[in-house]
Each structure stands twice: as C-alpha cells, then as structure tokens.
C-alpha positions, 0 to 999 in steps of 0.5 A: 298715708299722707293726704296731698289736697288740691282743688281750684274752683273758676272763681280762683282765676283759673280759667285756661285764659290769660287770666290764669292764677298760676299761684293757685294753680293744681301743678303750682299746689301739687310742687308745693306741697311734695316739695314740703312734705320732701323737706320734712323727716317727720312725714316719710309715708306714701303719698295719694293725690285728691284732686277737685278741679272746678269746684267752689269752695262754698260746700264740701260736695266734691268728689276728691273731697268725698273720696279723701274722707272716705279714705280717712275713716277707713284708716287709709291716711292719716295727714292731708296737706293743703296749700293753705285753708281756702283750698280746703274750703271757703265756708268758715263754719264747714271748715271750723268743723272739720278742723276742729271736730271731724278730723281730731275723731278720725285721727287725722294730722291737718296741715295748711302750708301757707297758713302755717297751721299743723293740728299737731300743735293745736292737740287738744285746742282750738285752732286759735285766733289768727286761724279762725280769722284767716277762715273768717276772711276766706268765707267772706271772699266767697260771698264778695266773688259771688255778689260780683259774678251775679251783678256781671250776670244781670248786666248780660241778661239786661243787654238781651244775651243767654248765660243758660246752657239749656235752650227751650224746646223749639229752639236751638244755638246759634252756631255762630253766636252760642248766646243767640237762639234760632228757632228749630222749625220741627220742634217749633211745629210741636210748640205751635201746634200745643199753643193753638190746640189750647187756644182752641179750647182743648185741656192740657190732658187731651193736648198730652193725649194727641201728641202721643196718638200722634208719636211726638216725641218729648222734649227729652226724646227729641234732644236724644234723637237730635243730637248727642246728648243723653239724659243719664239721669232719666226717671221714667223709662224710655217705653214710658217717656210720654206727653201728660199734662205737665209737659204740656202746661210747662210749654203753655207757661214759657213766654220765651215763646214770644221770642223774649229772653227771660233769665232769673227765674230761679236762684240759689238760697245761698252761697254754696247751696245746691237749694234753689228757689222760684224768682217772682217774675216782677224780679226776673230779667225779661228782655222782649224780641231778642229771638224769633218768636215761635207764637204772637203775644197774643196768642201766649195771651189767649192761651193762658186765658185758656189754662187758667183753672187748669194748673197742675194737678198733684196726686200725692196726700199730705198725710204722712202715711208710713209709705210715704215716698216708697211706693213706685210703680214697676212698670215706668219706675216713678213714685205711685200716686196716692189718694187719702180717704176713708179707704186710701189707695197708691196708683200710678200716676203717670198711667193716668197723666199721659192717657192709654199709650202708657203700659202701666198697671192701672189698678187702684191698691188699698193701702192696708193692702200693700201695708200686709205685703210689706208686713210680711216680707220684713218679718221673712227677712229678719228671720233669714237675718237670725239665722245668719246672725247665729252662722256668724257667732258659731263661725266666732267661735271656731275662729275669733280672728283678728284681734284688738291686741294684735293691731295694737302689736302692728302699730307698736312695730311701727312706732318703734320704727319709725323711733329709729328712723328719728335716733338715726337722723340725730346720729347723722346730725351729730356727725357720727355716722356719715350721710351715705350711711345715714341715707342707707339706714333710712331707706331701710328704715322707710322701706320696713315702715312702708311694708309694715304699715301696708300688712298693717292696715289690710289687718285693719281693714279685715278687723274692721269689716269682720266688726262691720259684720258682726255689729250690722246684722245684730244692731239690725235685727235687735232694731227691728224688733224694738220696731215690730214690737208696735205690731204695725208699720210706723215710718220710723219702721219703714224708714229703718228698714224699707228701700223701696216698693216695686208695683208691678200688678197685683200678683208681683210686689218687690219689697227692697230692703235697705239691709239687703247688702248687709246680708249679702256681706253677711253670707259672703264673710261665713263663706269665705270662713267655711272655705278658709277652715276646710 
C-alpha cells in the first residue's frame, strides 16, 4: 500500500485567512501527490492518506505521522510519498535518521516529489550532498521562523497585550476584547480571601483547610462548574479535588493579581522541544496596570513576607529506591510520598496536604512490607507465564500454523504478477497490442495483485502476531528469571515488569504488571487455537 503523507503547520501560512499559502495547503498537496501516483506505472497499489493539519515539522510528535509509522512497522505500507522533504520534517538530524536508517530497515520506499528524491535510487548509499543541503536548509528555516515569531510575540507583550489562552483564577476574558481580562466577582472574592488570610498570619496549610471546610471549589473545579471546559487529564479523582498548600502558595505568588500582565514566565528549551524551563523574573515581560487589580501591590508584598519561610514542601526523597514513581494511592490516584530513613515509609502526601477533608488512607507503609507484597505477587504472575508458555508450546506442536516459506511464496507470486504487468506495458509500448487490450489486462492484473496483497498482508499479520506471542511469553519469563536470581527487588526488575502499585488500605494492595496485555493476548491465542481444532 502507498502512503501519502500531507502536513501543514501554522508557520506554513495556511491559517484560513488572506495569507493562505495555496502551494502548501492540504488539498494542493493531495492533488499533486495523487497525480504523481497516476503518472507512474511502478506505483499501482492502494493509497492511504495520513494528514497532520496544523502540526509543526520541528519534531515528529504528530498523530498522522505516528499512525503512518505504526502501519509501516506492521507492513501495511511499503511506500511513503510527500510533496517535498520539508513536509516530512524540518529537523535536519531527525529527517536524516528516517531516510538513512529507519525507512531502509522497514523496507520503505520514500519519495519526495518536488525534491526529486526517490530512495530507490539511493539503495545502499547515503542521500547525497544536494539532499543533505536541502534538509539542512529546512532546519535553518524552522529556527528562523521561530526567532521571528518570538520577536513578534514579545512586542505584543510589551504593549500589554496578552497572548495566553489561559486566564488566572479570579479573572475571565473580556467578551469584547479577548486579549483583556476582567474580574470574575466570585472567584476574585476567594483570591482576595487567600491574600488577607495570609497577611493575618495564617499558613498556607491553614488557609487550604479553611477553604476546604467552606467548600470553596479549587480553580480547576471552579472552571468546570462555570464553563463547558472539562479537564480530561486531571490526575486526581473528583472527590479528592481539594485545596492544598501548593495551590494556595501558587496563588499568593502571582503578581498578576495586582493588575499587571506577566508573560514569558517559561520557555521551550529549543525549537521543536516540548520541555519548558522557568525564565528568571528579570527576563520576563511585566507591564503594570493592564487590568483591574484584585489586591494592591502593598497587599501582595505583605503576603510575600508572610509566606517567605513556608515554601512548598516535597515529600519524595531523592534516593533511587526500587519502587520509585510506581506507588500510588488507590483512592486519589496520585503518587504517594516517600520518607527515607532507617525505616523508609510510603504515605499519601495528598491526604497530608489537603487535611481532614480527604478520604485517602493515612497509614504509613513500611517500604519493606510493600516490597514483600510486590515480590510475592510477581512470583505468582511468573507461574502463570510458565503455564501459558507450556500451553503455547503444546498448541504449536499440534498445529504449526503459518511458516516463513509460506509467506515467501505469497511474495514471489505478487512479484510475478507485477512483472507480468510491466511486461504487458512493454508489449503495448511496442505496438503489439491495442490500448484497450492493454488496459483490460492491466485492470485484471491490478485486481489480482491487490487481492493477493490483501491476503498476504492478512497472513503476514497473523504470522507476526503468532511470533509476537511465542517470543514475548518466553522472553518475558526468561528475562524475569535472570532478574529474580538476585533474590530481591531491584530498580531494573521493577522498571521491566511493574507498571503501578495501588495502595488502598492495609488489606488491599493491587499490583499492575506491564506484561498483563501479553498474558491476555497469549490466553486469547491459545483459546482461538483450541476452538479452531475442535
């Protein structure tokens, strides 16, 4: 199957306005690529489109591209065609890796039409100096666009124009001017209460307890209550969406509540990166008096003095213990705190931070006790793996299934039909048969090739699934035995086999293993084999 990859980012100009770049639009790319395929006799397979509309080419974290790559890994597609190299990406190193390493390993033919590049012409060679230069130019172009964009944004910031889609708790966007904020009376009342309580001498924990007792919704809960917004990636379940010292501290540190516009507080570490770093206050753009203040500058400064020595406490130790990042509270779903020492313990930091309103278990669990539970449960799972492996081996002996030689025969038959298709074209080109006869034979051959390819792909997927089961179950068990030889939980063992450990209470601890899907798939495979035989 042929993959047509179409990509357009906002930087390419297609914003649906007067500056729309028709040469790069998704529709123009589609027309160009389909006409290209129609003009080539060596490209006769079915076509599937993969589209990333509005995604930057500076990285490969794009849904359409990732779907295409998965299909390539499973042998669904064997050719990828793009308008030019910049559609694939503008990251010089990343594009080079795909052209010279990843696509060749996956046996993918890659064609960039306007770049006059066809990997078929570079079999066993590098892409060439001209293509490398083009790739490098695309990378430089992306970085240049990024610099110009940042410069334009900072100019707006200095004029007191907000470019952020998020508005601080206590404000809403002005319906007549979306770059301006107006006070939300109810939310602003809570913000002002927090500042006044801090000035009175209350700690952030005491303020959080008061807000929870009063039933004041957290900023996230308030937003859901007063708009259509839904925070799908919320880490804590709704019943545990409570105020804690961190939320209070965050509000008290926001200079924006004095009426100032503070922008550029964070920035990406590089073009195409998703990792952000905090920007020093001296490098931020701060413009006073842009919107109405909820607290005065004097009140803000008094609050800063009041919380100066409180900070935000962290409950996680720095020691790299085996179950680090794996332990979660079964009630709220958040990572549990860890306290190192002579007898290290796990505990729900959320219940400590939110006070008595939390329904989370407040038990402190000894690390050695949790490790013992995990160790025993892991051994039980390995026994299941061993039994499944024996069942798989027995089923394989009873019914071998699809073989490599069978797959090879399918491929040879397809190649024979393709060769016949080319031969018929040569006969027609020499004037030995009419155009009508040639087209009729071509249609028949294309139909046979497509049918054979579909059947071959079905068999190949079944074979790969079969091999994945066979190799996966055996590999996991053997790998586990090697780790278990040390006689204790190690970081490597946990990372390899443990997904999450949920602690609900002393009598209910659940271990989620990273190979549970493998066990389920293996069981389903064995059952399918049993039903097929019976």
